[in-house]
N, C-alpha and C positions, 0 to 999 in steps of 0.2 A: 385368271393368272395374277399373282401378286405383282409381277413386274408391270403388267398392263395397267393395273389399278394405280400403281405408283406413278406411272407416266400421266394418266388421266388426272390424278390429283395435282401433280406438278403443273400441268398445263393450265388447270383452272386457277392456280395461284399466280403464276407468272404472267398470265394474260391480262391481269388487272394491276400488276405491280408496276408502278411508273418509275421506280428507282431501279435502274438496270443493274447496278452493283448488288443490290439486295436480291434481284431475280437470279443472278449468276450464283450467288451464295446458296439460294434455294436449290438450284440445280445440283450443286456439289453435295449438299446434304441428302437430297433424294437419291442421287447415284450411289452414295455411300451405303445407304440402307438397302436399296434394291439389289445391289450386286454383292452384298456382304463384304465390302472392301474394308481395309483398315484405315487407309487414307485416300483422299481424292484431291486432285490439284487441277485447277484451270490456269494454264500459262498463256498469257496474251502477248501478241506480237507488238513490238515497238519499232515501227518502220524507221523512225528517225535515227534510233541508236543501233538498229540491226541486231536486236536481241529479244529474248523472251523474258517476260516479267511474271513472277508467281504472285498473282493478286488475290485469287479466291481459292478456297479449299475447305476440307473438313477432315476430321479424324484426330486421334490423340497426339500424334507427332506434329501434325499441322498446327493444332492449337498451341502446343507447347513450344515449338521451335520456329515456326514460320509466320504465324498469324501476325498481322500488323506490319510486316516487312514487304518489300518488293524485290525479292531475290532475282537476279538476272542470270540467264543461261545463254552462253554464246550460241548463236544460230549457225551451228557447224555440224554437218552430217557425221563427221568422224569423232569429234571431241566433245560435243555438247550433250551427250547422253541420249537416252531413248526419246525423250520429249523433243529435243532439238532435231533428232533424226526425222521424226514424224513431221515436224514443222517444215523441215527442208525439202522432204521428198513428197509430202502429201499422202503417204501410205501409212495405214495402220500397222501396229506392231504388237504382238502378244507373245509373252514368254512365260513358261511355267516354272522357270528357274533362272533368276536374274544372274546367278553366279556363272551360268554358262553363256550369257549374252555379252559379247564383246563391247557393245555400245553402252552398256549400263554404267552409270556413275552412282555412287552411294550417297543418296540424299537422306534417306531414313534407314537406320540400322535394322528396323523390323521387316523391311520389304523382302519377300521371297519370290513373288510372281507379280506380273504387271501387264496392263493393257494401256496402250496410248493410241488415241484416234484423233485425226485432224478435225478442227472446227472451221468450216468455210464461211466466208462472207459473200457479198455480192461479187459477181464476175468470177466466182470459183476460187478466189484468193484465200490462202490460209490466214485466218485471223487469230487462231489460238489452238491449243491442244488440250484435250481432256485426258487426264492420266489417272488410272485406277490402280491401286497398289494393295496387295494382300500380304499377310504374314504367314500364309500357308503356301506350300509348293503346289503347283498345278491347280490353283484355285479357280481359274477362269476357263470357260469353254467357249464354243462358237456362239452359243446363245448370249453369253455375257458380252462378247464382242458386239453382237448386233444391238444389244441393249445399250451399250456404251455409245454406239454410233447414233442411236435414237436420241440419247441425251445430248450428243454433240450437235445434232440438227436443231434441237431446241435452243441450245446455247448460241448457235449461229444466228438464229432469229433475234435473240436478245441483243447480241453484239451489233446486228444491223440496226435494230431499234436505237441502240445507244449512239451509233454514228449519226442516225437521222436526227435524234434529239439534239446532238451537239451542233449539227448544221442549222437546225431550226433556231437554236439559241443564238447562233452567230448572226443570223438574219435579223432576229429580234434586237440584238445589240446594235447592229448597224442602223436599224430603224430608229432605235432610241437616240442614236447619235444625230440623226436628222433633226430631232427636236431640241437638242441641247448644245450642239457645237455652234460656235459663233463665227468661225473663220474657216476658209478652205483648208488651211494647214492643219487645223484641229480635226477636221473631218477626215483628211487623208491619213493622219496618224491613227485614228480610231479604226478606219477600214483596214489598214495594214495589220494592226494588232489582231483584230478579229479573224481576218483571213489566215493569218499565220497559225492561230490556235486551231482552226478547224481543218486546214489543208496540210499542215505539217510539212511545209517546204523549207528549204535551206536559204532561199533568197527570194525577194519580191521587190518590184519597182512599179511606180505609177507615173505615167507620162500624160500631160495635159496640153491641149492646143494653146499656143501663144499667137494670137491674131497678128501682132506687130511683125513677127518674122515668118508666120505661116509654118511653124515647126511644132514638134511635140516635145515639150521640155520636161526633164525629170523633176518631179515635184515631191517625191517621197521614196525612200528605199530602205529595205532591210538587207544588209550585206555591205560589201566594201564600197559600193557606189554612194553610200549615205553621205560621205564627205563632199560629194559633187552635185548635190541637189541644187537645182537652179542654174547649173553650169553647162550640162550636156543636153543634147537634143537630137532627135531624128527628123530628117526631112520626110515628106510624104513618100511612102513606098520604100523607104530606105531600110533594108534588112527585114527580118521577120516582124520586129516590133513596129517599124514604120509602116509595114504592109497592113497590119491589124488596125493601126490608128487611122490609116487612110481609107481602107476598104470597109471598115466597120464590121468585119467578120472575125470570128474566133479562129485560133490556130493551136493545135495540140500535136506535138512532135516528139518522137523518141529519136535520140541522136540527131538533134536539129542541124548539126554541122553538114549533114548529107543533103539538106534541102537547098535548092539553088537560090532561094531568097535570103539565105543566111549570110550575115556579114560579120557578126561577132565583134562589133565596134565597142559597145558599152555593155559589158556583162559582169555579173557579180563574182564569177570564178574564172580561172583560166579556161578557155573554151573547150580544151580537151577533157576537162573534168565534168562538163555538163552532159547529163544523161537524158533529161526530160524537160520539155519546154511547154508551157501553157500560157497563152495570152488571150484576153477577151476585150472587146471594145467597150468603151464608156460612151453610150449613145444618149444624146439629149435632143429632143424634138426632131427625131429622125436623122440627126447628123452626128457623126462620130467626133467626139471632142477629146479622145485619148484612149488609153488602154491600161489594164492591170496585167502585169506579167509576173509569173512565178516559175521558179527553176528548181530542179532537184539534181543533186550531184550523182556521179557514178559511185556505186558502193563497192567496197572490197569484198562484200559477201555475195557469192554467186546465187545464194538461195533466197535473197531478199528481192521481192518484186515491188518496186516503188514507183511504177509508172502512174501517170495521171489517168483518171478514168472519166467516163461520160458523166458520172455523178459529180466528180470534182469540177468538171467544166460547167455543169449546170449551176452548182453552188456559187462558183466564182462569177459567173455571168449574172446571177441574181444579186450578188454583192455589188457588182459594177452598175447594175441598173438602179439599185438603191442609192449608190453614190452619185449617179447622174442626177437623180431627183434632189439629193441633198445639195449638190453644187448649184443646181438651178434655183433652189429655194434661197440659198445664201446670196447668190448674185441678184436675185429679184428683190430681196430685202434691202441689199445695199443700194440698188437702183431707186427703190421706193424712198429709202431714207434720204438719199442724195436729192431726190426730187422734192420731197417735203422740206428739206433744209434749204434748198435753193429758193423755194417760194418764200419761206420765212426770211431768208437772207435778204431778199429784195425789200421786204417790209422793214427788216432790221436796219438795212443800210439807210433807208429813208428816215426812220425814227432816230437812229444814232446820229445821222447827219444834222437833224434838227436840234438834238440835245447838245451835240458838240458845238454847233453853231451858236447856241445860246451861251455856252461857256466861253467860247472865243470872243463873243461880243462883250461879255463881262470882263474878260482878260484885257481886251483892247481899252475898255474904260479905265481899268486900273493902271494900265501903262500910260494913258494920257494924263491921268491924275498924278502919276509918279513924275512924269515929265514936267508938269506944272509946278509941283512942289520943289523939284530940283532947280527950277529956274528962279525960285524965290531967293531973297537976300539971306534969309535965315531958314534952316531946316527945322521942320516941326517933327520931332522924333515920334510923338504919339500918332500923328497921322501916317508917318512912314510905316510904323508897326501895323497899323490897321490895314494899309494897302498890302503889306507883306503877307498878312494873314489871309486877306481876300485872294491874293494870287495863289497862295498855297492851297486854299480850299478848292479853287476852280481847277487847278492842275490835278489835284487828287480826284475830283469828280470826272475829269476827262480820262484819267487812268482807269477808274472803275468802269466807265463805259467801254473802253477798249478791251479791258479784261473780260467783261461779260460777252463782248463781241467774239473774242478768241475762244472762250469756253463754249459758247453756243455752237460755233462752227466745228470744233474738234470733239464734241460730246460723243460722237459715234465712232471715233477713230481709236480703237482699242489695241492695247498690247497685253493680251490676257496671259495669266499664269494660274496654275492650280495651287491653291493655298488655303490656309485656315481663316475663316471669316471672323471668328471671335477676336483674334489678335488685331486685325485691322480696325474693327469697331471700337475696341478698348482704346487703342492708340489715338484714333480720331476724336473720341469723346474727351480724352485727357487733354488733347491739344486745343480743342475748340471751346470747351466749357470753362467759363471764368473761374479762377482759383478762389476768389472771394465773391460770392454771389448770394443774394437772398433766396435764390431758387434752389430747391433741394434736388440733387441729382440721384436718380435711381437707375443703376446699371445692372441689368440682368442678362448674363451670358449663359445660354443654354448648354447643357452637358452633351457631349458627343454630337455636336452639330456637324453634319457632313461637309466635306470640303467642297469648294466652289471654284469654278474657273472664272476669274475676273481680272480686270485691270485695276491694280491697287490705287493708282493715282486718280483715276476717274471715279471709282467708287467712293474714295475718300472725299472727293469734291462733292458728290451727291449727298453723302451723309452729313457733311459739314453744312451744306445749304439747308437741310431740313432742321438741324439743331439750331443754327443761327436764326432761321425763320421762326421757330418756336420761342426762342429767347426774346425775339423782338416784340412778341405779343404778351409776354408774362413778366411782370416786375417782381413777383413773388409767387410761391406755389411749388409745383413739382414738375420735373421733366424726367420721363422714363425712356430709356433706350434699352431694347431687349432683342435677343436673337434666339433662334430655335428652329426646329423643323416646322414647316408651314402647317398651320391648322386647316382642318377641313373647311371651316367657315371662310378663311381667307382664300383657299384654293378654289372655292366655288366662284370666285370672281374671275377666274381664268376661263376664257372661252376655249372650248374644245379640249379641256384638260383630260388626259387619258391615263391618269394614275401615276405619272412620273413624279419622282421625289423633288420637292422644292424646299428651300430654306427661307426664313423671313427675318427682316429687320423691322422693328416697330419703333417709331419715335412718337411718343405721346406726351401731351402737356395738359395743364389745368387752366389754359387760357380761355378766351371767348369761343373758340371753335370756329368751324366753317359753316356758313349758311348753306342749306341744301341746294339752293339755286346756283351757288358758286362752285360746287364740287365738280361740275362738268366742264368748267372753263379755267380752273386755276392752273392747269398744266399747259394752257395755250400760251404761245409767245406773247409778251407785252401785257399780259393781264396782271394787274397788281392793285392791291388796295392800299399800298404804301406809296408815299411821295418819293422816297429815295429809290434810285435804280431805274432800270429799263423794263422791269417786269419779266426778266428772263430766267430768274433763279429756278423756279419749279419746272419750267420748260427744259432747262439744262438737265435737271434731275431725271425727267422723263426720258430725254434723249439717251442719257447714259444707261439707264435701266433697260430701256427697249433694246439698245445695242447688245446688252448682255443676254438677251432672250428672256428677260424678266417682265415684271409688271409692277407698277406703282399706283397706289390709289389712296384716297383719304376716307377713313372709316369712323371718324369721331362724331360726336353729337353737338349741335350748336348749344352753347351755354355751358357745356361740360368739358370742353377742351378739344383740341385737334389730335388726330391720330393718323399719322402717315405710315403706310405699310409698303415695304419693298419685298417682292418675291423674286428669288433667283433660282434657276435650275441647279440641283445638286450635281456634282461631278460624278 
């Protein structure tokens, strides 16, 4: 039979088609040919808007009037036409003469007879409607209806695959966030954005445990609670949200106001408007540290089923589990950095104390000399100027030591923002590089460099240090500062790199370069081949770059110049 052959051919194509939109378009084309229809439409449900969207189709009128648009039909049994009626009731409808069908609305002038069948997804929900239209009266029979229902079954499988792909992509995005986000707030923002895209809720909030008060504090929200982040909290077991946070168990409720645990203290809508509630715990090392809560409102459309499903709960729990891993990683990195900095702080304190002590000893000597000169009968202005110069130099050295001390301690304390990297690099180079210098400046800013989440003040400090470091070693020659997408050669330096995009900043000079045996130690605190300073400059650079989730290394050749490379994760 031709219809069977058409179905077999269609199944063989859509089974390997990874683009679900293309697969749905294939279904529309095949149904058009197999049923001798003039136009075929696939109208998909939009749960958030409570309407049908005409996204896929085939036929002359479709190509001419509808293709490329997303027309909306009200999901209303009485007023939305045959397609809306089928979506609302879940019943197929076939008419041999649309002029005699009271539910018909005129979408195409050529239509005389029509079949509309529901396309169901998981849990039997109506996800779309397949609509076949002919320019002939009584064009369809029972065989055509059955064939349309077969096409609807295939379309339902494709839509289920589309939802699965969207949810898998959401989990991949959250997983990527674990590698690139630098702070808890950035991770929370990313999780809420991804969860909103895949679950299509009207409001969401994240609560995390605050040990100081033993409560669960609002840390992020989509909805009217956004302005109260950090202000409101639930006690253990307080309301449905506090119960999930405390017990470490999920909760899914329809009309949650009827549940005895409900309190409705802090919700994104007036509680009488809340129809469906879903909350899952965020569990770290077997202990609940918070919850992700999502809410859907009551809908004015009685035909729209927007309850949360088992699948919704599983996906949200998977997102919460990944978030728990991300929070643990961020907190562990912060602990590690604090521990490393504390060890170095002790050494820093000892060394700075010694260096400041030397300067104070010199200052005391200048003060004693000044006292001796002032006691003389006549003032020797030349000697006074020499003492004044010595005092100024020693005070400046103390200030430099204290500034290095402050920069070292605050290197990992970031205030990140998403911004253009080229602009910061260009501004920093213009500020640091001398206007009149025998050294040639070569600034190469890559085109279309991805945005980066960084702390402008700290990254400016790191880049300034590298530029000044190069200028210290070359009296003439060339200094190149370049940006761009990270090269494969540079990315190979990253341990465990999994294909995530990075950008790079390269600072390269024509000086003496760095000896091979020095490359492993130049970023350690207090290591320096220069007399000036405490040897913290490159250590500060490394601390800043590490705090951004990046990597810095020296890739030049001894005798041919130094080449410092900073790799930063793209936003």
